[in-house]
C-alpha positions in Angstrom: 44.1 59.9 2.6 41.5 57.1 1.7 37.8 57.6 1.5 35.2 54.8 1.0 31.8 55.1 -0.7 29.3 52.3 -0.7 27.0 51.3 -3.5 24.3 48.7 -3.2 25.2 45.7 -1.0 29.0 45.1 -1.5 30.4 41.6 -1.5 33.3 40.9 0.8 36.0 40.2 -1.7 38.9 39.9 0.8 40.8 42.5 -1.2 40.8 45.2 1.5 42.5 44.5 4.8 42.3 47.9 6.4 38.9 49.1 7.6 37.8 52.5 6.2 34.7 54.3 7.5 32.1 54.9 4.7 31.6 58.5 3.7 28.3 60.3 3.4 27.7 62.6 0.5 28.9 62.5 -3.1 32.0 60.9 -4.3 34.7 63.5 -5.4 35.7 64.0 -9.0 32.9 61.9 -10.5 29.3 62.3 -11.5 27.2 59.2 -10.8 24.2 57.8 -12.5 22.2 54.6 -11.9 19.9 52.6 -14.2 18.6 49.4 -12.5 21.6 47.6 -11.0 24.1 49.3 -13.3 26.0 52.3 -11.9 28.2 54.6 -14.0 30.9 57.1 -12.8 32.0 59.7 -15.3 34.4 62.6 -15.3 35.8 65.2 -17.7 39.5 64.7 -18.5 42.1 67.4 -18.7 43.8 67.6 -22.1 47.0 66.5 -20.5 45.5 64.0 -18.1 47.2 60.6 -17.9 45.5 57.4 -16.5 47.5 54.5 -15.1 46.5 51.2 -13.6 44.2 48.3 -14.3 47.1 45.8 -13.9 47.1 43.0 -16.5 45.6 44.4 -19.7 46.7 45.1 -23.2 47.6 48.5 -24.4 50.1 51.1 -23.2 51.0 52.1 -19.7 48.9 55.3 -20.0 45.4 53.9 -20.4 43.9 57.0 -21.9 42.0 56.4 -25.0 41.4 52.7 -24.2 38.2 50.7 -23.7 38.9 47.9 -21.2 36.8 45.4 -19.3 37.2 43.6 -16.0 36.1 40.0 -16.8 38.6 37.2 -16.2 38.7 35.0 -19.3 40.8 32.3 -20.8 41.9 34.5 -23.6 45.3 33.7 -25.3 45.0 36.1 -28.2 46.5 39.2 -26.7 45.9 41.7 -29.5 45.5 45.4 -29.1 41.7 45.2 -29.5 41.3 42.6 -26.7 39.4 44.4 -23.9 40.1 41.8 -21.1 42.5 39.1 -20.2 42.9 36.6 -17.3 42.7 39.1 -14.4 40.8 42.1 -13.0 42.7 44.8 -11.1 40.3 47.7 -10.7 42.8 50.4 -9.6 43.0 53.6 -11.6 45.4 56.6 -11.1 44.5 60.0 -12.6 47.2 62.7 -12.9 46.9 66.1 -14.6 48.0 69.7 -13.8 44.8 70.0 -11.9 44.5 66.9 -9.8 46.2 63.7 -8.6 44.2 60.8 -7.2 43.6 57.1 -7.3 40.3 55.2 -7.3 39.7 51.5 -6.5 36.5 49.8 -7.5 36.2 46.7 -5.2 33.7 44.9 -7.5 34.1 41.2 -8.2 31.7 41.3 -11.2 31.9 42.8 -14.6 33.1 46.3 -15.1 33.9 48.4 -18.1 36.4 51.3 -18.3 35.9 53.7 -21.2 38.9 56.0 -20.6 38.5 58.3 -23.5 37.6 55.7 -26.1 34.1 57.0 -26.9 35.0 60.6 -26.1 38.7 61.4 -25.7 37.9 64.0 -23.1 35.7 61.8 -20.9 36.2 58.8 -18.7 33.1 56.6 -18.1 33.4 53.7 -15.7 30.5 51.2 -15.3 29.7 48.5 -12.8 27.2 46.0 -14.2 26.1 44.6 -10.9 26.2 47.8 -8.8 27.2 46.2 -5.5 30.6 47.5 -4.4 32.8 49.7 -2.3 34.7 52.5 -4.1 37.9 53.9 -2.5 39.3 57.3 -3.4 43.0 57.7 -2.6 44.9 60.9 -2.5 48.6 61.6 -1.8 51.5 63.8 -3.0 52.7 61.5 -5.8 51.7 58.5 -7.9 54.1 56.4 -6.0 52.6 57.5 -2.7 49.1 56.7 -3.9 50.3 53.2 -4.8 51.8 52.9 -1.3 48.5 54.0 0.2 46.8 51.4 -1.9 49.1 48.7 -0.6 48.4 49.8 2.9 44.7 49.4 2.1 45.0 46.0 0.5 47.9 44.4 2.2 51.6 43.5 1.8 52.7 41.8 -1.4 53.6 38.2 -1.6 57.3 37.4 -1.0 58.7 34.5 -3.1 61.6 32.3 -1.8 65.0 33.4 -3.1 65.5 30.3 -5.3 62.4 31.4 -7.3 64.4 34.3 -8.7 66.5 31.7 -10.7 65.8 30.6 -14.3 62.8 28.3 -14.8 62.3 26.0 -17.8 58.8 25.0 -18.7 56.9 23.4 -21.6 53.4 22.0 -22.3 54.5 18.5 -23.1 56.8 17.4 -20.3 55.1 14.2 -19.2 57.7 11.8 -17.8 60.5 11.3 -15.3 62.9 11.3 -18.2 61.6 14.6 -19.6 62.4 16.4 -16.4 65.8 14.7 -16.0 66.8 15.5 -19.6 66.0 19.2 -19.1 68.1 19.4 -16.0 70.9 17.3 -17.6 71.1 19.4 -20.7 71.3 22.6 -18.8 74.0 21.4 -16.4 76.0 19.8 -19.2 76.3 23.2 -20.9 76.6 25.3 -17.8 73.2 27.0 -18.4 71.8 28.2 -15.1 68.6 26.6 -13.9 66.6 26.5 -10.7 63.2 25.2 -11.7 61.3 22.9 -14.1 57.6 23.3 -14.6 55.4 20.3 -15.5 52.3 21.1 -17.4 49.1 18.9 -17.5 50.8 16.0 -19.2 52.3 14.8 -15.9 48.9 14.1 -14.5 46.9 10.8 -14.7 44.2 11.6 -17.2 44.5 15.3 -16.4 43.2 14.7 -12.9 44.2 17.2 -10.3 46.5 15.9 -7.5 47.6 12.8 -9.5 50.6 11.9 -11.5 51.1 9.2 -14.2 52.6 6.3 -12.3 53.9 4.7 -15.5 55.7 7.8 -16.7 56.7 8.9 -13.2 57.0 5.7 -11.3 58.8 7.3 -8.3 57.9 11.0 -7.9 59.6 11.4 -4.5 62.9 10.1 -5.9 62.6 12.4 -9.0 62.1 15.5 -6.8 64.9 14.4 -4.4 67.3 13.8 -7.3 66.5 17.1 -8.9 66.8 18.9 -5.5 70.2 17.4 -5.0 71.0 19.1 -8.3 69.5 22.3 -7.0 66.5 22.1 -9.3 62.9 22.5 -8.0 60.0 20.6 -9.7 57.0 22.9 -10.2 53.7 21.1 -11.3 50.6 22.8 -12.7 47.3 22.6 -10.9 44.0 23.3 -12.7 40.8 24.5 -11.1 38.3 21.9 -12.2 38.0 18.3 -10.8 37.2 15.5 -13.2 33.7 14.1 -12.7 34.7 10.6 -11.8 32.9 8.6 -9.0 36.0 6.3 -8.8 38.2 9.3 -7.9 38.4 9.8 -4.1 38.9 13.6 -4.7 35.8 13.9 -6.8 33.7 11.5 -4.6 34.5 13.4 -1.4 34.0 16.9 -2.9 30.6 15.8 -4.3 29.5 14.1 -1.1 30.4 17.1 1.1 28.9 19.7 -1.3 32.1 21.4 -2.1 31.4 22.0 -5.8 29.5 24.9 -7.4 25.8 24.2 -7.8 23.2 24.8 -10.3 20.0 26.4 -9.1 18.3 23.0 -8.7 21.1 21.9 -6.3 22.9 19.6 -8.7 26.7 20.0 -9.3 27.4 22.3 -12.2 29.3 20.4 -14.9 31.5 21.9 -17.5 34.4 20.5 -19.5 38.1 21.3 -19.5 41.2 19.2 -20.0 39.9 16.0 -18.2 36.5 16.2 -19.8 33.3 16.6 -17.8 34.4 18.3 -14.5 33.0 20.0 -11.4 34.2 23.4 -10.1 35.3 23.6 -6.5 33.5 26.4 -4.7 36.6 28.4 -3.8 34.5 31.3 -2.5 33.5 29.0 0.5 36.2 28.6 3.2 35.3 25.0 3.9 35.7 24.1 0.3 39.0 25.9 0.1 40.3 24.0 3.1 39.2 20.8 1.6 40.8 21.6 -1.8 44.0 22.6 0.0 44.2 19.3 1.8 44.4 17.5 -1.5 47.9 18.9 -2.2 49.4 16.7 0.6 50.4 13.7 -1.6 52.4 16.1 -3.9 53.9 17.9 -0.9 54.8 14.6 0.7 56.6 13.7 -2.6 58.8 16.7 -2.1 57.1 19.3 -4.2 57.4 22.9 -2.8 56.1 25.0 -5.6 52.9 25.2 -7.8 51.4 27.2 -10.6 47.6 27.4 -10.8 45.9 27.5 -14.2 42.5 27.5 -15.9 41.1 29.3 -12.9 39.1 32.2 -14.5 37.4 29.6 -14.5 37.9 28.4 -18.1 35.2 26.3 -19.6 35.5 24.4 -23.0 31.7 23.8 -22.9 28.9 23.2 -20.4 26.1 20.6 -20.5 23.7 23.3 -21.6 26.0 24.8 -24.2 26.8 21.4 -25.8 23.1 20.5 -26.0 22.3 23.8 -27.6 25.1 23.4 -30.1 23.9 19.9 -31.2 20.4 21.2 -31.5 21.5 24.0 -33.7 23.6 21.6 -35.8 20.5 19.3 -36.3 18.4 22.4 -37.3 21.0 23.6 -39.8 21.9 20.2 -41.1 22.1 20.3 -44.9 24.2 19.0 -47.8 24.3 22.6 -49.2 23.9 25.1 -46.3 23.4 28.8 -46.9 26.5 30.9 -46.2 24.7 32.6 -43.3 23.9 29.2 -41.8 27.6 28.2 -42.1 28.6 31.3 -40.1 25.8 30.6 -37.5 27.0 27.0 -37.1 30.6 28.0 -36.7 29.6 30.7 -34.2 27.6 28.3 -32.1 30.4 25.8 -31.7 33.1 28.4 -31.2 31.0 30.2 -28.7 30.7 27.2 -26.4 34.0 28.1 -24.8 33.7 30.5 -21.9 30.1 31.3 -22.8 28.9 34.2 -20.6 25.5 32.4 -20.3 27.2 29.5 -18.5 28.5 31.7 -15.8 24.9 32.7 -14.9 24.0 29.1 -14.3 25.9 28.2 -11.2 26.1 29.4 -7.7 28.4 29.8 -4.7 27.9 29.4 -0.9 30.0 32.5 -0.4 31.4 33.4 3.0 29.6 36.4 4.4 26.6 36.0 2.2 24.2 35.3 5.2 23.6 31.7 4.0 22.3 32.8 0.6 23.8 31.5 -2.6 25.4 33.9 -4.9 25.2 33.6 -8.7 28.6 33.2 -10.2 28.7 36.0 -12.7 28.2 38.5 -9.9 31.4 37.5 -8.3 33.2 35.9 -11.3 36.5 37.7 -11.0 37.2 36.4 -7.5 37.4 32.7 -8.5 41.1 32.5 -9.4 42.1 34.6 -6.5 40.3 32.3 -4.1 42.0 29.3 -5.6 45.3 31.1 -4.9 44.2 31.6 -1.3 43.3 27.9 -1.0 46.7 26.8 -2.3 48.7 29.4 -0.2 46.9 28.4 3.0 47.6 24.7 2.3 51.3 25.4 1.7 51.6 27.4 4.9 49.9 24.8 7.0 52.0 22.0 5.5 55.3 23.8 6.3 54.9 27.1 8.1 58.7 27.5 8.4 59.3 28.3 4.7 58.1 30.5 1.9 56.8 28.5 -1.1 56.7 29.5 -4.8 53.1 30.0 -6.0 51.9 31.8 -9.1 48.6 31.9 -10.9 47.0 32.8 -14.2 43.8 34.4 -13.0 43.8 37.0 -10.2 42.0 39.8 -8.4 43.3 42.4 -5.9 44.0 40.6 -2.7 45.6 37.6 -4.4 48.8 39.7 -4.5 49.2 38.8 -0.8 49.3 35.0 -1.5 51.2 34.5 -4.7 52.5 35.9 -8.0 51.2 35.9 -11.5 52.4 35.1 -14.9 50.9 37.1 -17.7 49.1 34.3 -19.5 49.4 32.4 -22.8 51.1 35.0 -24.9 52.4 34.4 -28.5 55.9 34.4 -30.0 55.4 37.9 -31.3 57.8 40.8 -30.9 54.9 43.0 -29.8 54.5 40.8 -26.8 57.9 41.8 -25.4 56.6 45.4 -25.3 53.3 44.1 -23.8 55.2 42.6 -21.0 56.9 45.9 -20.3 53.5 47.6 -20.0 52.0 44.9 -17.8 55.0 44.8 -15.4 54.5 48.4 -14.6 50.7 48.2 -14.2 50.8 45.0 -12.2 53.3 46.6 -9.8 50.9 49.5 -9.2 48.3 46.9 -8.1 50.7 45.0 -5.7 51.7 42.1 -7.9 55.4 42.2 -7.7 56.3 38.6 -8.5 55.4 38.4 -12.2 56.8 37.8 -15.6 55.7 36.6 -19.1 56.4 33.4 -20.9 59.8 34.2 -22.4 60.0 33.4 -26.1 56.2 33.3 -26.3 53.9 30.5 -25.4 52.0 30.1 -28.7 53.4 29.9 -32.2 57.1 29.2 -33.0 59.7 31.4 -31.5 62.8 32.6 -33.3 66.4 32.5 -32.1 66.7 36.3 -32.0 63.3 36.8 -30.5 64.0 34.4 -27.6 67.4 36.1 -27.0 65.9 39.6 -26.8 63.1 38.3 -24.6 65.6 36.7 -22.2 67.3 40.1 -22.0 64.1 41.6 -20.6 63.6 38.5 -18.4 66.9 39.2 -16.7 65.0 41.9 -14.7 61.7 40.2 -14.0 61.2 38.3 -10.7 59.6 35.3 -12.5 62.0 34.4 -15.3 60.4 31.4 -17.1 60.8 30.1 -20.6 57.4 28.4 -21.4 56.0 27.2 -24.7 53.0 25.3 -26.0 52.6 21.8 -27.3 53.1 21.4 -31.0 55.3 24.4 -31.2 59.1 24.6 -31.8 61.2 23.2 -29.0 62.1 26.3 -27.0 64.7 25.2 -24.5 67.9 27.3 -24.8 70.1 24.4 -25.7 68.0 23.8 -28.8 69.3 26.9 -30.6 72.6 27.5 -32.4 73.0 30.8 -30.5 72.6 29.0 -27.1 75.9 30.4 -25.9 74.7 33.9 -26.3 71.5 33.0 -24.4 73.6 31.3 -21.6 75.7 34.5 -21.4 72.6 36.6 -20.8 71.6 34.2 -18.0 74.9 34.9 -16.3 73.9 38.5 -16.1 70.7 37.5 -14.4 72.4 35.5 -11.8 75.0 38.2 -11.2 72.2 40.7 -10.7 70.1 38.5 -8.4 71.6 40.0 -5.2 70.4 43.4 -6.3 67.1 42.1 -7.8 66.2 40.1 -4.7 67.1 43.0 -2.5 65.0 45.5 -4.4 62.1 43.1 -4.6 62.1 42.4 -0.9 62.5 46.1 0.0 59.6 46.9 -2.3 57.4 44.2 -0.7 58.3 45.1 2.9 58.0 48.9 2.3 54.8 48.7 0.2 56.8 49.9 -2.8 57.2 49.0 -6.5 60.0 47.2 -8.3 59.0 48.5 -11.7 57.7 52.0 -12.3 56.8 54.1 -15.3 59.2 57.0 -15.8 56.2 59.3 -15.1 56.3 58.1 -11.5 59.9 59.3 -10.9 59.9 62.3 -13.2 56.4 63.8 -13.2 57.6 67.2 -14.3 59.4 65.8 -17.3 57.0 65.7 -20.3 59.2 63.4 -22.3 59.6 61.0 -19.4 55.8 61.0 -18.8 55.2 60.0 -22.4 57.8 57.2 -22.5 56.1 53.8 -22.8 58.9 51.4 -23.6 61.3 52.0 -20.6 60.8 51.4 -16.9 62.5 52.3 -13.7 63.9 49.2 -12.0 64.5 49.3 -8.3 65.6 52.6 -6.8 68.7 53.0 -8.9 68.2 51.8 -12.4 66.3 52.1 -15.7 65.7 49.4 -18.3 65.0 49.7 -22.0 64.7 46.4 -23.8 65.0 45.9 -27.5 61.6 44.7 -28.9 62.0 44.9 -32.7 63.5 42.3 -35.0 67.0 42.7 -36.6 67.7 45.8 -34.5 71.2 46.8 -33.7 70.3 49.3 -31.1 67.4 51.5 -30.0 66.4 55.0 -29.1 66.2 55.8 -25.3 65.2 58.8 -23.4 67.4 59.6 -20.3 65.5 61.8 -17.8 68.8 62.5 -16.0 72.5 61.7 -16.5 73.1 57.9 -16.3 75.7 55.3 -16.4 75.2 53.0 -19.4 76.1 49.3 -19.0 76.2 47.3 -22.2 76.2 43.6 -21.1 77.2 40.7 -23.2 77.7 38.5 -20.1 78.3 39.0 -16.4 82.0 39.2 -17.1 81.9 41.0 -20.5 80.4 44.4 -20.4 81.2 48.1 -21.1 80.6 51.0 -18.7 80.1 54.5 -20.1 78.3 57.7 -19.2 75.4 59.3 -21.0 74.0 62.8 -20.5 70.3 63.5 -20.1 68.2 63.6 -23.3 67.3 61.5 -26.3 70.0 59.1 -27.3 70.7 56.2 -29.7 72.5 53.3 -28.1 74.1 50.5 -30.1 73.1 47.1 -29.0 74.0 44.0 -31.0 71.7 41.0 -30.8 73.8 39.5 -28.0 74.0 42.8 -26.0 71.6 44.2 -23.5 71.4 47.6 -21.7 71.1 48.7 -18.1 71.1 52.3 -17.1 72.1 53.4 -13.5 71.2 56.8 -12.2 74.1 59.2 -11.7 75.2 59.2 -8.0 74.1 55.6 -7.6 75.9 52.2 -7.7 74.5 48.7 -7.7 76.2 45.4 -6.7 77.1 42.6 -9.1 78.1 39.1 -8.0 81.6 38.4 -9.3 81.6 34.6 -9.3 79.6 32.6 -11.8 76.7 30.5 -10.5 74.4 27.9 -12.1 71.8 28.1 -9.4 70.7 30.6 -6.9 72.1 28.9 -3.8 75.6 29.0 -5.4 75.6 32.9 -5.7 78.3 34.2 -3.5 77.4 37.7 -2.1 80.6 37.9 0.0 82.5 39.4 -2.9 80.7 42.0 -5.0 81.6 44.3 -7.8 79.9 47.7 -7.9 78.6 49.4 -11.1 77.6 53.0 -11.4 78.6 56.6 -11.8 79.7 58.7 -8.7 80.5 62.3 -8.1 80.8 62.0 -4.3 80.6 59.4 -1.5 77.5 57.3 -1.3 76.2 54.1 0.3 74.4 51.0 -1.1 71.8 49.4 1.1 71.5 45.7 0.2 68.8 43.4 1.7 69.8 39.8 2.4 68.2 37.0 4.3 68.2 33.2 4.3 65.8 33.2 1.3 63.0 31.3 2.9 62.0 32.8 6.3 58.2 33.3 6.1 58.1 36.6 8.0 61.3 38.5 7.2 62.1 41.7 9.0 63.5 44.5 6.9 65.9 46.0 9.4 67.4 42.6 10.2 68.5 41.9 6.6 70.0 45.3 5.6 73.7 45.4 4.7 75.2 48.8 4.0 78.1 49.2 1.6 80.0 52.4 1.9 81.5 53.8 -1.3 84.0 56.6 -1.4 85.0 58.6 -4.5 88.8 58.8 -4.5 90.2 60.9 -7.3 89.6 58.8 -10.4 88.7 55.6 -8.6 86.5 54.4 -5.9 86.9 52.4 -2.6 84.2 50.4 -0.8 83.8 48.5 2.4 81.0 46.4 4.0 81.4 44.9 7.4 84.9 43.8 6.5 83.7 41.9 3.4 85.6 42.6 0.1 83.8 44.8 -2.4 85.3 45.7 -5.8 84.6 49.2 -7.0 86.6 49.2 -10.3 83.6 49.6 -12.5 82.3 52.7 -10.8 82.8 55.8 -13.0 84.0 58.8 -11.0 83.0 62.2 -12.0 82.7 63.1 -15.7 
């Protein structure tokens, strides 16, 4: 059941697609107070209450005890005390022995979530602007509440099948030869590869919709040559447009009024990578259409995938902020400044980036605002999501016959219908492997199924073991991308002495893609989840509910990555009997059985674990493949632990149909337990069952 409660004059965020009649009377569970525009909802927490949700945030899966904030920000330092990152996903799930419900705050402005941080026994949720719809969701389980939420906000984005292959990326790839070298080095060593991301260096002066004609003299030929080698080129696109009257894109956007305005009607000017830039007014449908039309030269050149960045929107400085900084510098100028003046001066210049004051100085002609302009800070968190919508619409219009790959840094609920997300500019820290585990679960609750983190870490210098262990987690994530920053250690797999171990782990990924793609598509089409906290599947098991470093994966499996250095194994909790697969490669693995309970599993640096629920089996492609289109699903091996006959339902399609039908793509594999072995059949196609454990 879903109930809607209205506060102030809500903005139409586009997050909700199913109309819900507004309720009269008080909202359940919460007490509500209002001071000026600010509204606060508070409730007393049960001693055993757990709180899930909020999508992309730091901290554990259970949000209790945290102080978090919805305010999209270019924030690369993902430490435990960071209250907000690049996205705002205002869904919370409360579960205790006394109650089970979800609540979604459809507010595009700033919100805070004090979930037992000030008072462990109290949750206090605050909307700064006070104009929003609040939806209360009730159902019989946490999973069912998330399904209700998906019904409210719409079906998740479905990526093309090739996008489940391995993607190599780096800030620094600038030329035709850079891309060709990456593809060449992977193919030479038999390292699987399906995509290469180009960061801002490929552009002409960091201008959107351009490429450097000297370094990339023939982009259509480059994309065609790579595609012949089954590699897709994936360029970045930033939100801001360089202020350059000689640029046709800027000139047209300025002339037609498609940029965000200051109160006096002038274009708001801030600076990012190209220098002084204007911000497209993505909250206006005409501006979105115009921006989307600018992708055509790249699409005509053969590009079929993009990643959107800097769309919180990020600002290095504004005109006002820079002027203020220089004024302060002049005021504090001295050959022997006081210590406090040094700190003040440093604070002024460091505070220019993403200054909250700047976001109060420009406006949108927002759809549905009755012709009135809307100050940006009141709808700030929508900006990146509307850029995603602009791009997705452009890709659909250009080629409506195919799904395209699209993922973004900034997002809001609703953007899950148009594209995926990557989890931002993380660091090469072991703790960020665990952070990815937490975010995968929380993002799935909010509908963002196509996601993943920068494997190996974006900032700092990765280590051979760190990258290897991170790749082992990446085997299971829909977006599997190795991405690193300029001026850091070269991070391509082939740069490392243990590259063969890394290649072996990628063979596991490609062998599992038939199952991963199937579970992803079934989750998208059924409004389900690919990743779930153990608490979702085992709500009566106290140990499972408190487990924060393992996840259920698909309907049949559990994953438990190693996320500490120099480890030769890890502790796991099994909420039921499970088969334990210890992979070294797709062809080199052990299958054993483990009983329910706390266990220590041995895992050398080149070994990764997968756990399969007893009574379940999953398919594994038997033939090696270096790209997704080469995966042969006609012959499969089954892994698992059976006591009796079962069936595996595998979803398959052509990998690009824009409106797939679930029933049309289902393939059932029957598996029979026969004494100490298994037999399987699927529409006459051969299926091995040698690695299915029988009984025990």
